[in-house]
Structures are given as C-alpha cells and as structure tokens.
N, C-alpha and C positions, 0 to 999 in steps of 0.2 A: 675164793675157791670156786664159786659158781661160774665166774668169768673164765677161769682157767679150764674148767670142764667144758664150757661152751666152745672155747677156742679149739680144744682138743677134738671135740666132736666135729667141728667145722673142717678142721684139717684132715680128719679121717675120711671126709666125704670127697676130698680132692686128690686125684692122682697127680703128684708133682712131676711125673715123667711123661705125662700126656699133654698134647696140645688139643684143646677142645674146639669144636665148631663154635661160632659166635653165639648162636642161640643157646646152646648148652652151657657155655661159659657164663652167660648172663643169668641163666636159671640157677646155676650153682651159687653165684655171687648173691643173688636175691634171697635164696633159701638160707644162706649162711649169715645173713644180716639180721641177727637176733638181739641186738642191743635195744635198750629202752628208748632210744631216739632214732630219728630217721637218718640212717647212715648215708654218707656220701659214697657214690660209686666212682672209683678212681681208675684211670688208665695210665699204664706205664709203657713207654716204647723205647726199646734199645736200638739206637741208630749207629750205622757204620761211619761215624764222624769223630773228629777230634776238635771240640769247640775252642781249644786253645789257639787254633788258627782262625784268623778273621774270615777266610773264605770257606770255613766249614761250620759257621754258626747258624743255628736254626732257632728262629724266634718269630712270633707273630701273634695276632689277635684273631679270634674266630667267634662269630655269633652262632651258637648251636641252635639247630632247628626247634628244639623243645626246651631251651634254657637249661640252667644248671640246678634250679631249685633253691638257689642261694641268692639273697639280695646283697649286692656289694655296697659298701659304704664308699662314696666317691667324694674326693676333695678336689677343688678347682682353684687354681691361682689365676685370678682375673681382677680387673678393676672396672668401675663404671658400668656401662650398659652390658658388657659381657659378664660381669659379676651378677647382674640382675637376671640375665639370660640363664646362667648356671643355676641360680636359685629357683627360677621358674621351672627349670627342667627336672628339678628334684635332687640336685647335689646336696650332700649332707653337710659339707664344710666348704665355705667360700671365703677367700681373703687374699691378702698380698703380704705386706711386711708383717702384719699381725699373725698370719698363718705360718710364715717363715719362722718367726720366733717360737711358736708353739712346737713346730717340728724340731727345731734346734734344742728345745727343752725336753724332747723325748715324747711329746704328745703326738703319736702317730695313730690316730683312731680312724684309719681308712684303709681300704683294700685296693683302690685305684686312684691315681693322681693325674689330673689333666691340667694343662696350662695353655694360655694364649701365647703366641710367639713373643710378644713384647715383654712377657714375664720371665723369660728364660734367663735373663741376666741375674734375676733374683733367685730363681729356682736352682740355677747352676751352683750356687753357694751350698746347696744341700746335697750335692752329689755323693759325698761320703756317708750321708745318713740314708738317703733314699735309694742309692745305687745298689748296695748289698741286699736290700729288701726287694729288689725288682720293681720299685715304685717310681723310678725316675721317668718323667715324661719324655716321650720319644716321637719325633715327627713320623718315622717309619711305621709306628704302631697306631698313628692317628690320635695320640694323646697330647701332641702339641698342635693345636689347631684353632682357627677362628670359629669353626663350627662347634661351639661349646655345647649347644643343645643336642646336636647329633651324637657327640662323644659321650655325654652324660646318659642320654637315652639308651645308647648301645650298651654301655656298662651296666645299666640297671636292668636290661632285658635279657640277660643270660650270656653276655660276651665273656669268653674265657681267654686268658693269655697263656701261651706256652713258650718255654725257653729251655734249650738243651743245657744240661748241667755238665760238669767236668768229665764225667764218664760217658757222655754222649746219650744220656737218658732224658727223655721228655716225659713229664707226668702232669696230670691235671684232673680236676674233678669234673665229671661229665654228666652228672645227674644225681638223683637220690634213689635209694633202694625202693622207695614207694612208687617210683615211675613204672609205667607199663613196660614190659620187656621190649615191645616194638619201638617205643620212644627212646629207650636206652640204646637200642641197636642203631637207630637213625643218628643219634648224637655221636656214637662211637664211629660210625662210618664217615660222618662229616669231619670228625676230628682227625682220623687217620688220613683221610683224603687231603686235608689241609696241610698236614705235616709232610705228606709225600710230595705235594706240589711245592713245598718250601725247600726241597732238596737243594743244598748249596752246590755251587760250581766245583768246589774243592773235594766233594765227596767221591771216593773211588770204591769200586767193588760193591758188595751188598749193602744197600742203604737201610732197609727195614729188616732188622735181625730178630726182634722178639716183641711180642705184645702180651701184656698181662693185665687182668682186671682184678679188682678187689673192692671190698667195702671198707669203711673206716676201721672196723674192728675185726674184719674177716681175713682169711688167708688169700694169697694170690692165686689166680687161675690163669694158666697159660692159654693163649688163643692161637688157633691154627691160622697161619699166615696165608694159606692157599685161598681163603675166602676174600682176600683183598687184592685189588689190581696192583701189579708191580709198578 
C-alpha cells in the first residue's frame, strides 16, 4: 500500500505532457527516488530507426565520465598468460572449456563477457545462450580482444553498453539517484552524444525523437530535446 501511495505521489509531481529541461528533469527523478535502496537512474531514447535492418542498428560501449555506480561482474574466456592477465585485472570468472560448460548449464553469473580471439571457436558454441542476453563477445565492442586487461578495467570502471531494441529504443543505467545532479547531467550528455554519433547510415528523417529519464521505482520524465545538439 505504501509503495502504491509513493508511486502515485511521484506521478502526480510529473506533468506527462511536458518536456522538461535537463536540470529540472534530473531534479524530478532524484526527488521521486524514495525507495529504501539507491535507485538506478535510467535513460530511454526513442530513435528514428528500424533495427531489423542491418544498416539501421545502433550499438556500442561507452565509458561514462562519472561511472554508473554499479560494479559489473566480468567473465573472461582465455587461457594461459591471458587468463592470468584477466585475473590480475579483476575479472570475476576466468576459464575456457570449464567456463563454457558452466554457461551451457545455465550458470551465467556475469554482466559482461570478454574473450581473446583464439577463444571464439569455443565461445561461438554459446551463441544461442549468450546472444539473446546481449552477452556475446563482439570485436566491434572491444569485447573480443588481446587487450584483456584494458577490457576488464573498462568494464569495471563504469562502462555501459547500449543497443537498440526492436522498437528503436535505446536504454541504459547512467548513474545512481545518490549522484550529484551535475554528475548525472555529465553522464547523460555523454551518453546522448555517443548515441547521436552512432547514427547509422540507413537512418532517415528525424533520428532523435524522444528522451526520458526515470529511477528504478519512479515514473518517467520527458526531457526537452532542444538542449542537445542535433
């Protein structure tokens, strides 16, 4: 009952017909984050694309200037010295065939998956398991690499992955409600800028259609697009 009352109060504070300036939108989201835990601040961007077409896919990795406030669990497929490098860099799970067997058995206790190029023959067998979860290592995203240390460090230091869904919507966690408003604004601007620069060649017409912010338990707040470069 208290939860429903809190959500109703939060919704009443937001005008769903209005697009707020970024600073005001952040203030509303922070004020409405009343849960007993530090809520994640999430961004949702509606893009003028159709991801079903290969030339309209939007996907990438971005290191936010102030991190996400969340520590990712990182798995690395590697052998020998590269496995040792991964462990030294702070990877949570490192392995080869043994890790493949765990994943096949449904033990997917990680948020990011990295692999050295020589391991992709092995990792490729896990496509049907890792692919739908967005965990499949990808050279374009820097998660298939010989620079295991750099990839693990980046993942642990606040790197966020974004990927357009079927409806052309990109969403991601860009900080915590406890972050200073200024730090949230920096993260949001960096994220929007990265998505804008990732505009695919096949996108026609208006690319950035809508931006909304919310906290884990709070209502969405629409953001005025005029504050962002086209």
